[in-house]
Every structure is written in structure tokens, then in C-alpha cells.
C-alpha positions in Angstrom: 59.4 -4.1 99.0 58.0 -0.7 100.1 55.3 -0.9 97.4 54.3 -4.4 98.3 54.2 -3.5 102.0 52.0 -0.4 101.3 49.8 -2.4 99.0 49.2 -5.0 101.7 48.4 -2.2 104.2 45.8 -0.7 101.9 44.2 -4.0 101.2 43.9 -4.7 104.9 42.3 -1.2 105.4 39.6 -2.1 102.9 38.5 -4.8 105.3 39.0 -3.2 108.7 38.9 0.6 108.2 41.6 1.2 110.9 45.1 -0.3 111.4 47.5 0.3 114.3 51.2 0.3 113.9 51.5 -2.9 115.8 48.9 -4.6 113.6 50.7 -3.5 110.5 54.0 -4.8 111.8 52.5 -8.3 112.3 50.8 -8.1 108.9 53.7 -7.0 106.7 56.8 -7.2 108.9 59.3 -4.4 109.5 60.1 -2.2 112.4 57.8 0.4 114.0 59.8 3.1 112.2 59.4 1.4 108.9 55.6 1.1 109.3 55.3 4.7 110.4 57.2 5.8 107.2 54.8 3.7 105.2 51.8 5.3 106.9 53.3 8.8 106.2 53.7 8.0 102.5 50.2 6.6 102.1 48.8 9.7 103.9 50.9 12.1 101.8 49.6 10.6 98.6 46.0 10.7 99.8 45.6 7.0 99.9 44.7 6.9 103.6 44.5 9.1 106.6 46.9 9.2 109.5 45.2 9.4 112.9 46.3 9.0 116.5 47.5 5.4 116.9 47.5 4.3 113.3 46.1 4.7 109.8 42.4 5.0 108.8 40.8 4.2 105.4 39.5 7.0 103.3 35.7 7.4 103.4 34.0 5.3 100.8 31.1 6.4 98.7 27.5 5.7 99.6 27.6 2.8 97.1 30.6 1.3 98.8 33.0 2.5 96.0 36.6 3.4 96.8 38.3 6.5 95.3 40.1 5.9 92.0 43.4 7.3 93.5 43.3 4.5 96.1 42.5 1.7 93.7 45.2 2.8 91.2 47.9 1.9 93.7 46.7 -1.7 94.3 48.5 -4.5 92.5 50.2 -2.1 90.0 52.6 -4.7 88.6 49.9 -7.2 88.1 47.6 -4.7 86.4 50.5 -3.7 84.1 50.9 -7.4 83.1 47.2 -7.8 82.4 47.2 -4.7 80.2 50.3 -5.8 78.2 48.5 -9.1 77.4 45.0 -7.6 76.8 46.4 -5.2 74.2 46.9 -8.2 71.9 43.2 -8.0 71.2 43.3 -4.5 69.9 43.7 -4.5 66.1 46.3 -2.2 64.7 44.7 1.1 63.7 41.4 -0.2 65.1 38.7 1.4 67.3 38.4 0.6 71.1 36.2 1.5 73.9 38.1 1.8 77.2 35.9 1.9 80.2 37.6 3.8 83.0 39.4 1.9 85.7 42.7 1.5 87.5 43.5 -1.6 85.4 42.3 -0.4 82.0 44.3 2.8 82.5 47.5 0.7 82.0 46.4 0.0 78.4 47.3 3.6 77.5 51.0 2.7 77.7 50.7 0.3 74.8 48.5 2.2 72.3 50.1 4.5 69.7 47.4 4.7 67.0 43.8 4.0 66.2 40.8 5.5 67.8 39.9 5.4 71.5 36.5 6.1 72.9 36.6 6.4 76.7 34.6 7.7 79.7 37.7 8.3 81.7 39.5 11.6 82.3 42.6 9.7 83.5 42.8 7.7 80.3 42.7 11.0 78.4 45.3 12.5 80.7 47.7 9.5 80.2 47.6 9.9 76.4 48.1 13.7 76.8 51.3 13.0 78.8 52.6 10.4 76.3 51.8 12.4 73.2 52.2 16.0 74.4 54.1 16.9 71.2 51.5 15.4 68.9 50.7 12.1 67.3 49.1 9.2 69.1 45.6 7.8 68.7 42.4 9.8 68.1 40.6 10.2 71.5 36.8 10.6 71.7 35.4 11.7 75.1 31.6 11.7 75.4 29.9 14.4 77.5 28.1 13.9 80.7 28.6 14.1 84.4 31.9 13.2 85.9 32.1 10.9 89.0 35.1 12.5 90.7 35.7 9.5 93.0 35.5 6.9 90.3 36.9 8.8 87.2 34.0 7.9 85.0 31.5 9.9 82.9 27.9 8.9 83.3 24.3 10.1 82.7 22.0 10.6 79.8 24.4 12.7 77.8 27.1 10.1 78.1 24.8 7.3 77.1 23.4 9.2 74.2 26.9 9.8 72.8 27.9 6.2 73.2 24.9 4.9 71.4 26.3 6.5 68.2 29.7 4.7 68.3 30.8 1.2 67.3 34.2 -0.4 68.2 36.3 -3.4 67.4 36.8 -4.1 71.0 35.9 -2.9 74.5 38.3 -3.2 77.4 36.7 -3.0 80.9 36.9 -4.3 84.5 34.4 -4.6 87.3 34.1 -4.3 91.1 33.8 -8.0 91.5 32.1 -11.1 90.2 30.0 -14.2 91.1 29.0 -17.4 89.4 26.5 -15.5 87.2 28.5 -12.6 86.1 30.1 -9.2 86.8 29.2 -7.0 89.7 29.7 -3.3 90.3 28.6 -0.7 92.9 26.1 1.6 91.1 23.2 1.2 88.7 23.9 4.6 87.3 27.6 3.9 86.4 27.1 0.4 84.9 24.8 1.8 82.2 27.9 3.3 80.5 29.9 0.1 80.3 26.8 -1.9 79.2 26.5 0.3 76.2 30.2 -0.1 75.4 29.8 -3.9 75.6 26.7 -3.8 73.4 28.4 -1.8 70.7 31.7 -3.6 70.5 32.5 -6.7 68.4 34.8 -8.2 71.1 34.4 -7.8 74.8 37.6 -8.1 76.9 37.6 -8.0 80.7 40.7 -7.3 82.7 40.6 -8.6 86.3 43.4 -8.8 88.9 43.3 -11.7 91.3 41.5 -9.8 94.0 38.3 -9.3 91.9 37.4 -13.0 92.3 36.7 -12.4 96.0 34.8 -9.1 95.7 31.1 -8.5 95.4 29.0 -5.6 94.4 25.5 -4.3 94.6 24.6 -4.3 90.9 25.0 -6.9 88.2 26.9 -5.3 85.3 26.6 -8.2 82.9 26.2 -12.0 82.7 29.3 -14.0 81.8 27.6 -14.8 78.4 28.3 -11.1 77.5 32.1 -11.5 78.0 34.3 -12.9 75.3 37.7 -12.9 76.9 38.9 -12.7 80.5 42.5 -11.6 81.0 43.6 -12.4 84.5 46.4 -14.0 86.6 46.7 -17.7 87.4 46.3 -17.3 91.1 45.9 -20.6 93.0 43.0 -19.4 95.1 41.0 -18.5 92.0 41.4 -21.8 90.1 38.1 -23.2 91.1 36.4 -20.2 89.4 38.1 -20.7 86.1 36.1 -23.8 85.0 32.8 -22.1 86.0 33.7 -19.1 83.9 34.8 -21.2 80.9 31.5 -23.1 81.0 29.8 -19.8 80.2 31.8 -19.6 76.9 34.5 -17.2 78.2 38.0 -17.6 76.9 40.5 -17.1 79.8 43.9 -15.7 79.0 46.6 -15.6 81.7 49.1 -12.8 82.0 
């Protein structure tokens, strides 16, 4: 219950920037003391900032992006289910691109072999923790500049390295979507995932239910460039599914 309450508080902060104790009590229930404890936990884990009278959202980037550490906590259980289903598209011993993100990070719990090419330091760190004594997949990390907020390598060096690789599958997510395709927050960062998509035989997107109601500054790719969408069968999103299928995308529910 604590996790769901804190998740709802963070989600509300994305929309309103500031939340009082009384507002949080109405939103998620619980006593004032319970809400204060939730605020303290969120502040201690650097997911929000405690201020007089309530809780304030962490500053966003100039492109509207949120810190990876904040996104990682949202819908954790759902993201784990998506990853468990998406991994079915990774052939045993195969080669996969994993574009950095809070959802694709969950894939690392299901991979024991093969070759992983990633632009994410957190993906590498997760494999290091799992296979600290050796074994595990081969990990290839291109060079480039690291976006500390978003946990993604980018820039000319990253793009040059990715042009040299080919993979069986690419796993990726996006900031949001519309009827035409996938959206993100930065022209600079989307170049990396576009290269991964171009050089993979199968393109698999993972999207928790909230992505259907988010929008971004930049189009990452049209729906025609997506082969499989792994998502949840959320009632509010069902009107989207037929539109996406009409673009030739296979939808798989987790």
C-alpha cells in the first residue's frame, strides 16, 4: 500500500508541482502522519523535495524531462510485468539493443546470455550486480556523452558506434505517443534510439499505461517503425489500440 500511495503522490506532482499534506490525504487516503511519512520517504530517496507545507516536484530539465531516479519508481510492478512478457521476443543467445529507460531496465532481470548493446549505465550496473562473480551476457557500451538526468549516452560518438552494430531485436520505450507515432523530449536523445531501431530486425516497444496520455516535443518514430507494442490492457487506453493496430503494430498485453 505504501508503494501505491507514493506512486500516486509522484504522479500528481508531475501535474501540479506542489502538493500539501491535506491534498495528499484526499488523493490517496491515510492520516496526516501517514502522509508525512510518505513525504519523508520520497524526499530521502531524492524523488521529491520537502518544503514548508508539503512536497514539491524535483526540477525538470529544459526539455521537460524528469530524472531517471524519479521515473524508475513509477508503476514498478507494471513495468516488471511488461519486461517479463517482452523478453519472449529475445532469442536465446541472440543480440539485443536495449535503449535506456525505467521500463527497459527491468529486462535485465530476465537475461542470462547473449549480447546486449545499450546506451544505459543503469542497464550495465544491473548486469554487474547480477553477475558480479562472472558469467552473464556480453555487454557492449558505446562511447559518447552521458545524460545524467536521463541515464542515456548520446552524441556523435554514440551514433558512430551504433551504426556498426546489428541486432535481432531492439527494446525501447518513449516519453509518450499520439496517433502518428512515438514522442520524446529531445531531438538530441532520440537519434540514438532511431539508430537502434534502424539496425534491429525486430522493434519492440514497452509502454506502461500512463504513456498513452503523455506527449513530447519530438517525434521519435512513426508507428510503422514499431513491430510489437507490449503494454497493459488498461480500460482508458482501449480506444488507442485499434488505431495502433491499423498501423501494422502487434499489441501484446502483459
